[in-house]
C-alpha positions as CSV (number, residue, x, y, z in Angstrom):
1,M,10.3,-21.1,5.5
2,E,8.6,-19.9,3.1
3,G,6.6,-17.8,6.0
4,L,10.1,-16.8,7.0
5,T,11.6,-15.8,3.8
6,T,8.3,-13.6,2.6
7,E,8.1,-11.6,6.1
8,R,12.3,-11.0,5.8
9,G,11.5,-9.6,2.1
10,R,9.0,-7.5,3.4
11,M,10.9,-5.7,6.5
12,G,14.1,-5.3,3.7
13,A,16.8,-7.2,6.1
14,R,16.7,-9.6,2.9
15,G,16.0,-9.5,-0.7
16,I,12.8,-11.2,-2.5
17,F,13.5,-14.3,-4.2
18,I,11.1,-15.1,-7.0
19,T,10.9,-18.1,-9.8
20,L,9.3,-18.5,-12.6
21,E,8.2,-21.6,-13.9
22,G,5.8,-23.2,-16.5
23,A,6.1,-26.1,-19.4
24,D,8.2,-25.5,-22.3
25,G,6.9,-22.8,-24.8
26,C,5.3,-21.5,-22.4
27,G,7.1,-17.6,-22.2
28,K,8.8,-17.5,-19.3
29,S,11.8,-16.3,-20.7
30,T,10.6,-13.0,-22.4
31,Q,8.4,-12.8,-19.7
32,A,11.6,-12.7,-17.2
33,A,12.9,-9.9,-19.5
34,L,9.8,-7.6,-18.8
35,L,9.4,-8.2,-15.2
36,A,13.0,-7.5,-14.8
37,D,12.7,-4.4,-16.6
38,A,9.2,-3.6,-14.5
39,L,11.0,-4.3,-11.4
40,A,14.1,-2.5,-12.5
41,A,11.9,0.6,-13.3
42,R,10.9,0.9,-9.6
43,G,14.3,1.7,-8.5
44,R,15.0,-2.3,-7.5
45,E,18.2,-4.2,-7.8
46,V,17.4,-7.2,-9.9
47,V,19.5,-10.4,-10.4
48,R,17.9,-12.3,-13.2
49,L,19.2,-15.7,-13.8
50,R,18.2,-18.8,-15.1
51,E,18.1,-22.7,-14.7
52,P,20.5,-24.9,-14.8
53,G,23.3,-22.5,-15.5
54,G,23.9,-19.0,-14.1
55,T,27.0,-19.6,-13.2
56,P,30.5,-20.7,-15.4
57,I,30.2,-24.4,-13.6
58,S,26.6,-24.3,-13.7
59,E,26.1,-23.5,-17.7
60,K,28.5,-26.5,-18.4
61,V,26.4,-28.5,-16.5
62,R,23.3,-27.1,-18.7
63,A,25.2,-27.9,-21.9
64,L,25.2,-31.4,-21.2
65,L,21.8,-31.9,-20.0
66,L,20.0,-30.3,-23.1
67,D,22.8,-31.7,-25.3
68,P,20.4,-34.5,-27.5
69,A,23.3,-36.5,-28.2
70,N,23.0,-37.5,-24.0
71,A,19.7,-39.1,-25.2
72,E,20.8,-42.0,-23.2
73,M,21.0,-40.2,-19.8
74,A,19.3,-41.9,-17.2
75,P,16.8,-39.9,-15.3
76,E,18.8,-40.2,-12.1
77,C,21.7,-38.7,-13.5
78,E,19.2,-36.1,-15.0
79,L,17.9,-35.1,-11.4
80,L,21.6,-35.0,-10.1
81,L,22.9,-33.0,-12.6
82,Y,19.8,-30.4,-12.4
83,E,20.7,-30.4,-8.5
84,A,24.5,-30.0,-8.6
85,S,24.0,-27.0,-11.0
86,R,21.5,-25.7,-8.6
87,A,23.9,-25.9,-5.2
88,Q,26.6,-24.3,-7.2
89,L,24.1,-21.2,-8.5
90,V,22.7,-20.8,-4.5
91,R,26.1,-20.7,-3.3
92,Q,27.8,-18.4,-5.7
93,V,25.1,-15.9,-7.0
94,I,21.4,-16.2,-5.3
95,E,22.5,-15.8,-1.2
96,P,25.0,-13.0,-1.9
97,A,22.2,-11.0,-3.9
98,L,19.4,-11.9,-1.1
99,A,21.8,-11.2,1.7
100,R,22.4,-7.9,0.1
101,G,18.8,-7.0,-0.8
102,A,18.4,-7.9,-3.8
103,V,15.2,-8.8,-6.4
104,V,16.4,-12.4,-7.8
105,L,14.4,-13.3,-10.4
106,C,14.9,-16.8,-11.4
107,D,13.7,-18.3,-14.9
108,R,13.2,-22.2,-12.9
109,Y,14.5,-23.4,-10.0
110,Y,13.4,-26.7,-8.1
111,D,9.9,-26.6,-8.9
112,S,10.8,-27.5,-12.5
113,T,12.8,-30.5,-11.2
114,Y,9.8,-31.8,-9.2
115,A,7.1,-30.9,-12.7
116,Y,10.2,-32.8,-15.3
117,Q,11.4,-35.5,-12.9
118,A,8.6,-36.5,-10.8
119,G,5.8,-34.9,-12.6
120,G,7.7,-36.0,-16.3
121,R,9.6,-38.7,-15.5
122,G,7.8,-39.8,-13.3
123,L,10.9,-40.6,-10.3
124,D,9.4,-40.8,-6.6
125,D,7.4,-37.5,-5.7
126,A,9.8,-38.1,-2.0
127,L,13.1,-38.8,-3.7
128,V,13.0,-35.5,-5.4
129,R,11.5,-33.5,-3.1
130,R,14.8,-34.7,-0.8
131,A,17.1,-33.8,-4.0
132,N,15.7,-30.6,-3.8
133,E,16.0,-29.9,-0.6
134,L,19.7,-30.8,-0.8
135,G,20.1,-28.6,-4.3
136,G,18.5,-25.6,-3.1
137,C,20.8,-25.5,-0.3
138,G,17.9,-24.4,2.4
139,C,17.3,-21.1,0.1
140,A,12.9,-21.0,-1.2
141,P,11.5,-19.2,-3.3
142,D,9.6,-16.1,-2.2
143,R,6.8,-16.6,-5.0
144,T,7.0,-19.1,-7.5
145,L,4.9,-18.1,-10.8
146,V,3.6,-20.7,-12.7
147,L,2.9,-19.4,-16.4
148,D,0.0,-21.7,-17.4
149,L,-0.6,-22.3,-21.5
150,E,-2.4,-25.5,-22.8
151,P,0.7,-27.8,-23.6
152,S,0.0,-28.4,-27.7
153,V,0.5,-24.6,-27.6
154,G,3.6,-24.1,-25.7
155,Y,5.0,-27.5,-27.2
156,A,4.3,-26.4,-30.7
157,R,6.2,-22.9,-29.4
158,A,8.8,-24.3,-28.1
159,T,9.6,-26.7,-30.6
160,A,9.3,-24.4,-34.2
161,G,12.9,-24.3,-34.4
162,G,14.2,-27.4,-33.2
163,A,13.9,-29.0,-30.1
164,D,16.9,-29.9,-27.4
165,R,17.1,-33.3,-25.4
166,M,14.1,-32.1,-22.8
167,E,11.7,-30.6,-25.5
168,A,12.6,-33.8,-27.6
169,E,10.7,-36.1,-24.7
170,G,7.1,-34.8,-26.5
171,L,3.6,-33.5,-26.3
172,A,2.8,-36.3,-23.6
173,F,5.8,-35.6,-21.2
174,Q,4.7,-32.0,-21.5
175,E,1.4,-32.5,-20.3
176,R,2.8,-34.6,-17.5
177,V,4.7,-31.2,-16.4
178,R,1.8,-29.3,-16.5
179,A,0.0,-31.5,-14.5
180,A,2.8,-31.6,-11.6
181,Y,2.8,-27.5,-11.6
182,L,-1.0,-27.2,-10.8
183,R,-0.7,-30.2,-8.0
184,L,2.2,-28.0,-6.8
185,A,0.1,-24.8,-7.1
186,E,-2.9,-26.8,-5.0
187,Q,-0.7,-28.1,-2.5
188,E,1.3,-24.6,-2.0
189,P,-1.0,-21.7,-2.3
190,G,0.9,-19.6,-0.4
191,R,3.6,-19.7,-2.6
192,V,2.7,-21.0,-5.6
193,R,0.4,-18.8,-8.3
194,V,-0.7,-20.2,-11.2
195,V,-1.1,-17.0,-13.9
196,D,-2.9,-17.6,-17.3
197,A,0.3,-16.9,-20.2
198,L,-2.3,-16.6,-23.0
199,G,-2.8,-12.5,-24.0
200,E,-0.4,-9.4,-25.0
201,K,2.8,-9.9,-23.2
202,G,2.3,-6.5,-21.1
203,A,-0.9,-8.1,-20.2
204,V,0.7,-11.3,-18.6
205,T,3.4,-9.4,-17.1
206,D,0.6,-7.2,-15.5
207,R,-0.5,-10.2,-14.4
208,L,2.9,-11.2,-12.8
209,L,3.4,-8.0,-11.1
210,A,0.3,-8.6,-9.6
211,A,0.6,-12.2,-8.3
212,C,3.9,-10.6,-6.1
213,A,2.0,-7.1,-4.8
214,D,2.1,-8.3,-1.5
215,L,6.2,-8.6,-1.5
216,W,6.7,-5.4,-1.9
217,G,4.3,-3.9,1.2
């Protein structure tokens, strides 16, 4: 699926699907905005999304997932809610945007579920991968950019103004999340690229663009 998706993007018959990943506090949201601006300046239609969220239904699921009051949520419930939100986003927004040739730029996607629910929570890898197949509706990213940062630095950034339900899991949780992302990059080097998140914002954006350069040819 990965090779097919990338080739279609190159031919222009289908849009290009790029996802930004990383542990909390790595700068994804900032870089998603800068990357979207850079691509729009090149004349591309950019559809910028976030997960969970991006549709009215998905935003309601997001509120459930991130609410600190829901501390009793079981890991399996959490997993299924993420997948439900994702399936709605894919069918309602991502697939139509790709069909008309847009660049879809999504702040988190199913690799977050692998990193947080398999890596962080310790759910079975194979179980999470199967759930991702369902929630992703067969829609795989052409390129996944993992913004990598020392977990202690990112965690301090993320929790400076308070913590949502996921951030409240603590530093050790974030370390497991980062380790899971690095495993993914080793397993799927053609799709998943690790990008250093340290440094001036513009320099990080340039690294992200360079990591996608082959998709525009």
